[in-house]
C-alpha positions as CSV (number, residue, x, y, z in Angstrom):
1,M,6.7,-3.7,17.7
2,N,7.1,-0.6,14.9
3,F,6.9,-0.2,11.1
4,Y,10.4,-0.9,10.2
5,D,10.6,-4.5,12.0
6,F,8.9,-5.5,9.3
7,S,10.0,-6.9,6.0
8,A,8.0,-8.3,2.2
9,K,9.2,-9.4,-0.6
10,T,9.4,-7.2,-3.9
11,M,7.6,-8.5,-7.1
12,D,11.2,-9.9,-8.3
13,G,11.2,-11.6,-5.1
14,K,14.3,-9.0,-3.3
15,V,13.4,-9.4,0.9
16,T,12.6,-5.5,1.6
17,K,13.3,-4.1,5.1
18,M,10.9,-1.3,5.7
19,E,13.7,0.2,7.5
20,E,15.4,1.3,4.4
21,Y,12.2,4.0,4.3
22,K,13.3,5.4,7.3
23,G,12.4,8.8,7.1
24,K,10.4,9.0,4.7
25,V,6.1,9.5,4.8
26,I,5.2,5.9,3.2
27,L,1.5,5.4,2.3
28,V,1.1,1.7,2.5
29,V,-2.0,0.0,-0.2
30,N,-3.9,-3.1,-0.8
31,T,-4.0,-3.6,-4.9
32,A,-5.8,-5.1,-6.9
33,S,-6.3,-5.3,-11.0
34,K,-9.5,-5.9,-11.7
35,C,-11.8,-4.2,-9.4
36,G,-14.1,-0.9,-10.1
37,L,-11.3,1.1,-7.7
38,T,-8.2,-0.2,-9.9
39,P,-7.5,3.0,-11.2
40,Q,-7.0,4.8,-9.1
41,F,-3.6,3.0,-9.8
42,K,-3.1,6.6,-12.1
43,E,-3.5,8.8,-8.8
44,L,-1.3,6.9,-6.4
45,E,1.3,7.3,-9.2
46,E,0.4,11.0,-9.4
47,V,0.5,11.3,-5.9
48,Y,4.5,9.4,-5.9
49,K,6.1,10.7,-8.9
50,E,4.4,14.9,-6.9
51,Y,6.6,14.1,-3.3
52,K,9.0,11.4,-3.9
53,D,11.8,13.6,-4.4
54,S,10.8,15.3,-1.2
55,G,11.0,11.7,1.0
56,F,7.5,10.0,-0.3
57,E,7.1,6.6,-0.7
58,I,4.4,4.5,-1.9
59,L,4.5,0.6,-1.4
60,G,1.5,-1.7,-2.8
61,F,0.8,-5.1,-1.6
62,P,-1.4,-6.9,-4.5
63,C,-3.9,-9.0,-3.2
64,N,-6.5,-11.3,-4.0
65,Q,-8.7,-11.7,-1.4
66,F,-11.7,-9.2,-2.2
67,A,-13.5,-11.0,-5.5
68,N,-10.7,-12.8,-7.0
69,Q,-9.7,-9.1,-8.5
70,D,-5.8,-10.0,-8.4
71,S,-5.8,-13.6,-9.3
72,G,-2.3,-13.5,-11.7
73,S,0.9,-14.4,-11.2
74,N,3.2,-11.3,-9.6
75,E,4.8,-10.9,-13.3
76,E,1.2,-10.3,-14.3
77,I,0.3,-8.1,-11.6
78,Q,3.6,-6.2,-12.5
79,N,3.4,-6.3,-16.1
80,F,-0.2,-5.1,-15.5
81,C,0.6,-1.8,-13.8
82,L,3.1,-0.5,-15.4
83,L,1.4,-0.4,-18.7
84,N,-1.6,0.3,-17.9
85,Y,-1.0,2.7,-15.5
86,G,3.0,3.2,-15.4
87,V,3.4,2.8,-11.3
88,S,6.4,3.6,-10.8
89,F,6.4,3.4,-6.7
90,T,7.6,-0.4,-5.3
91,M,5.0,-3.3,-6.1
92,F,5.6,-6.1,-3.4
93,E,5.0,-9.6,-4.5
94,K,0.3,-11.0,-3.5
95,I,0.3,-11.1,0.1
96,D,-3.2,-11.6,2.3
97,V,-4.4,-8.4,4.1
98,N,-7.0,-10.5,6.2
99,G,-7.3,-14.3,7.6
100,E,-4.8,-16.8,9.4
101,N,-2.6,-15.9,6.7
102,T,-2.4,-12.2,6.8
103,H,0.8,-10.6,5.7
104,D,2.6,-9.9,9.5
105,L,3.1,-6.1,8.7
106,Y,-1.2,-5.8,7.7
107,K,-1.4,-7.0,11.2
108,Y,0.3,-4.8,12.7
109,L,-0.9,-2.1,10.4
110,K,-4.3,-3.0,11.6
111,G,-3.9,-3.6,14.9
112,E,-2.7,0.2,14.6
113,A,-5.2,1.9,12.6
114,K,-8.7,-0.1,12.6
115,A,-11.5,0.6,10.7
116,F,-14.8,1.9,11.7
117,L,-15.9,-1.5,14.0
118,S,-13.1,-3.2,12.9
119,K,-9.8,-4.3,12.5
120,K,-10.7,-6.4,9.0
121,I,-9.6,-4.8,5.6
122,K,-13.0,-4.2,3.6
123,W,-11.7,-4.4,0.4
124,N,-8.9,-3.2,-1.9
125,F,-6.7,-0.1,-1.6
126,T,-7.4,0.9,2.2
127,K,-4.7,3.0,2.7
128,F,-2.2,3.9,5.7
129,L,0.1,6.7,5.9
130,I,2.9,6.6,8.3
131,D,5.1,8.8,9.1
132,S,9.2,9.7,8.4
133,E,9.4,8.5,12.3
134,G,6.7,5.0,11.5
135,N,4.5,6.1,13.2
136,V,0.9,4.8,11.9
137,I,-1.2,8.1,11.0
138,K,-4.1,7.5,9.5
139,R,-6.1,4.8,7.9
140,Y,-8.6,5.0,4.5
141,A,-11.3,4.1,3.4
142,P,-11.2,2.1,-0.2
143,T,-13.2,4.6,-2.0
144,I,-11.3,8.0,-1.2
145,S,-9.3,8.9,-3.7
146,P,-5.4,8.7,-3.3
147,L,-5.6,12.9,-4.0
148,K,-7.3,13.7,-1.3
149,I,-4.9,12.0,0.8
150,K,-2.7,15.0,-0.1
151,A,-3.3,17.9,2.6
152,D,-2.4,14.8,4.8
153,I,1.5,13.7,3.7
154,E,2.4,17.8,3.0
155,K,1.5,17.8,6.6
156,L,4.2,15.1,7.3
157,F,6.9,16.7,5.4
């Protein structure tokens, strides 16, 4: 299995195969609208705009498993991201990233890049960097600023 073997539903309910992103560098992020780290949306959008024309994508996956910080509907989450942060990268429907209902993509990502002592996602805004061939390159802790990932992204072009 690799990254391209998975699919997920975008906010508008369209099933999107990850193979549509073949040849691109990707940052996958579990997001939340009411978290102390929510302002990272601004930095994510900044990084996306800087590199999207070079073959870079950000895939956002809202998750409500951490202190009920994304309890709204998919439509409410999408509107929040657009109105407050101008998010133009792809946002997917809300998913679980831990537990028995973990989305298959996250089961794979966690298996490929473990956190210190654990596979479990510890909080919102955990990030996974994937190269243009679908290999998981690195996992970043929630508190790592998207701006600090730029050097790692640039190495993959």
